[in-house]
C-alpha positions as CSV (number, residue, x, y, z in Angstrom):
1,M,15.3,-3.5,4.7
2,I,13.6,-2.8,7.9
3,R,15.6,-3.2,11.1
4,R,15.2,-6.6,12.8
5,D,14.0,-5.0,16.1
6,L,11.1,-3.4,14.2
7,K,10.2,-6.3,12.0
8,L,7.7,-7.8,14.4
9,R,5.8,-4.6,14.9
10,A,4.4,-4.3,11.3
11,A,2.7,-6.6,8.8
12,G,2.2,-5.9,5.1
13,F,-1.0,-6.2,3.1
14,V,-1.5,-6.1,-0.7
15,L,-4.9,-4.7,-1.5
16,A,-6.2,-6.9,-4.3
17,G,-9.9,-6.9,-3.9
18,G,-11.0,-4.7,-6.8
19,R,-13.2,-5.8,-9.8
20,S,-10.6,-4.7,-12.4
21,S,-13.5,-3.6,-14.7
22,R,-11.4,-0.9,-16.4
23,M,-8.5,-3.3,-17.1
24,G,-10.8,-6.0,-18.6
25,S,-9.1,-8.8,-16.7
26,D,-7.8,-9.4,-13.2
27,K,-5.3,-6.7,-12.5
28,A,-3.4,-8.8,-10.0
29,L,-2.6,-11.3,-12.7
30,V,-1.6,-8.8,-15.4
31,K,2.1,-8.9,-16.4
32,F,4.4,-6.0,-15.8
33,C,8.0,-6.3,-16.8
34,G,7.5,-10.0,-17.1
35,K,5.9,-10.5,-13.7
36,T,2.4,-10.2,-12.5
37,L,1.3,-7.1,-10.6
38,L,0.6,-9.3,-7.6
39,F,4.1,-10.7,-7.7
40,N,5.6,-7.2,-8.0
41,S,3.6,-6.0,-5.0
42,V,4.5,-9.0,-2.8
43,D,8.1,-8.7,-3.8
44,V,8.2,-5.1,-2.6
45,F,7.2,-6.2,0.9
46,Y,9.7,-9.0,0.9
47,K,12.5,-6.6,-0.1
48,A,11.4,-4.3,2.7
49,G,11.7,-7.2,5.1
50,L,8.0,-7.4,5.9
51,E,5.7,-10.4,6.1
52,V,2.9,-10.0,3.6
53,S,-0.7,-11.2,3.1
54,I,-3.4,-10.4,0.5
55,A,-6.5,-8.5,1.5
56,G,-8.8,-9.5,-1.3
57,N,-10.1,-13.0,-1.7
58,R,-11.8,-13.3,-5.1
59,L,-8.6,-14.5,-6.8
60,P,-7.2,-18.0,-6.4
61,L,-4.1,-16.8,-4.5
62,E,-4.0,-18.9,-1.4
63,G,-1.0,-20.9,-2.6
64,F,1.1,-17.8,-3.2
65,V,0.9,-15.9,0.1
66,P,-1.6,-15.9,3.0
67,V,-5.0,-14.5,2.0
68,I,-7.4,-13.0,4.5
69,P,-10.4,-15.4,4.5
70,D,-13.9,-14.5,3.2
71,S,-15.3,-13.9,6.7
72,A,-12.7,-11.3,7.4
73,I,-13.3,-9.1,4.3
74,E,-15.9,-7.0,6.1
75,H,-18.8,-9.3,5.3
76,G,-18.3,-9.1,1.5
77,R,-18.0,-5.4,1.2
78,R,-15.6,-4.2,-1.4
79,G,-13.2,-1.3,-1.7
80,P,-9.8,-0.6,-0.2
81,L,-11.2,0.7,3.1
82,A,-12.8,-2.7,3.6
83,G,-9.5,-4.3,2.9
84,I,-7.7,-2.0,5.3
85,C,-10.2,-2.8,8.1
86,A,-9.9,-6.5,7.4
87,G,-6.1,-6.3,7.5
88,L,-6.0,-4.4,10.7
89,A,-8.5,-6.9,12.3
90,A,-6.4,-9.9,11.1
91,T,-3.1,-8.8,12.5
92,E,-1.7,-8.7,16.0
93,R,1.1,-6.3,15.0
94,D,1.1,-2.7,16.1
95,F,1.1,-1.4,12.5
96,A,-0.2,-2.6,9.1
97,V,1.3,-1.4,5.8
98,F,-1.1,-1.2,2.9
99,L,-0.2,-1.1,-0.8
100,P,-2.6,-1.6,-3.7
101,V,-1.8,-4.2,-6.3
102,D,-1.8,-1.6,-9.0
103,M,1.2,0.5,-7.9
104,P,4.2,-1.5,-9.3
105,L,6.7,1.3,-9.2
106,I,6.7,1.9,-5.4
107,P,10.2,1.2,-4.0
108,A,10.8,-1.1,-1.0
109,S,12.9,1.6,0.6
110,L,9.8,3.8,0.9
111,L,7.9,1.1,2.8
112,T,11.0,0.6,5.0
113,F,11.3,4.3,5.9
114,L,7.5,4.7,6.6
115,V,7.5,1.7,8.9
116,E,10.6,2.9,10.8
117,Y,9.1,6.4,11.1
118,A,5.7,5.1,12.3
119,C,7.4,2.7,14.8
120,G,9.7,5.5,16.0
121,T,7.0,8.0,16.5
122,D,3.9,5.8,17.2
123,S,2.1,7.8,14.6
124,L,-1.5,6.8,13.9
125,I,-1.3,7.0,10.1
126,T,1.8,7.7,8.1
127,L,1.6,8.8,4.4
128,V,3.7,10.7,1.9
129,S,3.0,13.6,-0.4
130,V,4.4,14.2,-3.9
131,N,4.4,17.7,-5.4
132,G,2.5,18.9,-2.3
133,F,-0.4,16.4,-2.8
134,A,-0.9,13.8,-0.1
135,Q,-1.0,10.2,-1.4
136,T,-3.4,7.7,0.0
137,F,-1.0,4.8,-0.5
138,P,1.3,3.4,0.6
139,A,-0.1,3.8,4.1
140,V,1.2,2.7,7.5
141,V,-1.8,2.4,9.9
142,S,-1.8,1.8,13.6
143,R,-4.2,-0.9,14.9
144,I,-5.8,1.6,17.2
145,A,-7.3,3.3,14.2
146,L,-9.5,0.2,13.4
147,P,-12.6,1.2,15.4
148,S,-12.8,4.6,13.8
149,L,-12.2,3.3,10.3
150,R,-14.7,0.5,10.8
151,T,-17.3,3.1,11.9
152,R,-16.8,5.0,8.6
153,L,-17.1,1.7,6.7
154,D,-20.3,0.7,8.5
155,A,-21.7,4.1,7.7
156,G,-21.1,3.5,4.0
157,E,-18.3,6.1,3.8
158,G,-15.7,4.2,2.0
159,G,-13.1,6.8,1.1
160,C,-9.7,5.9,2.5
161,F,-8.1,9.3,2.8
162,A,-11.3,10.8,4.4
163,G,-11.3,7.8,6.7
164,F,-7.7,8.4,7.7
165,Q,-8.5,12.1,8.5
166,A,-11.6,11.1,10.5
167,A,-9.7,8.5,12.5
168,A,-6.9,11.0,13.3
169,S,-9.5,13.6,14.4
170,A,-11.5,11.2,16.5
171,L,-8.3,10.1,18.4
172,G,-6.8,13.5,18.7
173,K,-3.8,12.5,16.6
174,D,-2.1,14.2,13.6
175,L,-2.3,12.7,10.2
176,I,1.4,12.4,9.2
177,V,2.2,13.3,5.6
178,L,5.9,13.3,4.7
179,P,7.1,15.0,1.5
180,V,8.7,12.3,-0.6
181,E,11.0,14.8,-2.3
182,M,12.7,15.5,1.0
183,L,13.2,11.8,1.6
184,V,14.8,11.4,-1.8
185,Q,17.0,14.5,-1.3
186,A,18.2,13.1,2.1
187,G,19.0,9.8,0.5
188,Q,16.5,8.0,2.7
189,V,14.5,6.5,-0.2
190,S,15.3,5.6,-3.8
191,Q,13.9,3.6,-6.7
192,S,16.0,0.9,-8.4
193,E,15.2,2.0,-12.0
194,G,16.0,5.6,-11.1
195,L,12.5,6.9,-11.8
196,P,11.6,10.3,-10.4
197,A,9.4,10.2,-7.3
198,V,6.4,11.6,-9.0
199,Q,6.2,8.5,-11.2
200,W,6.4,6.0,-8.3
201,F,2.7,6.6,-7.6
202,H,1.4,5.7,-11.0
203,N,-1.7,3.6,-10.8
204,V,-2.2,0.8,-13.4
205,N,-6.0,0.7,-13.8
206,T,-6.3,0.3,-17.6
207,P,-4.3,-1.2,-20.4
208,E,-3.2,2.3,-21.3
209,D,-1.9,2.9,-17.7
210,L,0.0,-0.4,-18.0
211,A,1.6,0.7,-21.3
212,R,2.6,4.1,-19.7
213,A,4.2,2.2,-16.8
214,H,6.2,0.1,-19.2
215,A,7.3,3.2,-21.1
216,M,8.5,4.9,-17.9
217,V,10.8,2.0,-17.2
218,R,12.0,1.6,-20.7
219,R,12.8,5.3,-21.0
220,T,14.9,5.1,-17.8
221,I,16.8,2.0,-19.0
222,R,17.6,3.8,-22.3
223,V,18.8,6.9,-20.5
224,S,21.0,4.9,-18.0
């Protein structure tokens, strides 16, 4: 869990604004290991010690955790970059932590480490890589990146990773990408089911993806 002296510097946001067309139903409400994907995502933030809101307002989620209102979701534009800009605009914290609703295997310890790293270095954007490939999420983003990211969004360039790179370049900052394998080896992050780090970043976009995620967890339980 994040240190108390850093808790007030970061806010968490679940990105849940997609149409879920490939899933065939709202991804946020699909069950994974007996709980909805939304509950799993929110719980990861709680376990990391972070307050959490939902960036994505088409679902009836207001009674669950705070939801960014319609007017804040970048004038109705969809896509994760719109959610990121809305989250950054809605918080007064120094940093915002973003996790899509469709990544149920991300461990809380990874969010904790990324926040502590970002706070300790004042990095603009902090990501991780797995097998040498940078992952777009989870992402810890400084509020000072908002103008650059919003410029990209206004120009119709909705790619998150390209937006991160452009923001870093515009502000003369480095895009920090930490190899997750080194964090695991150093004992700084771990996953409760014991899954290898490469599986933490599995996206659940289709029923087949959901079945594979269940199989990963069941396989680990049998081995242990």
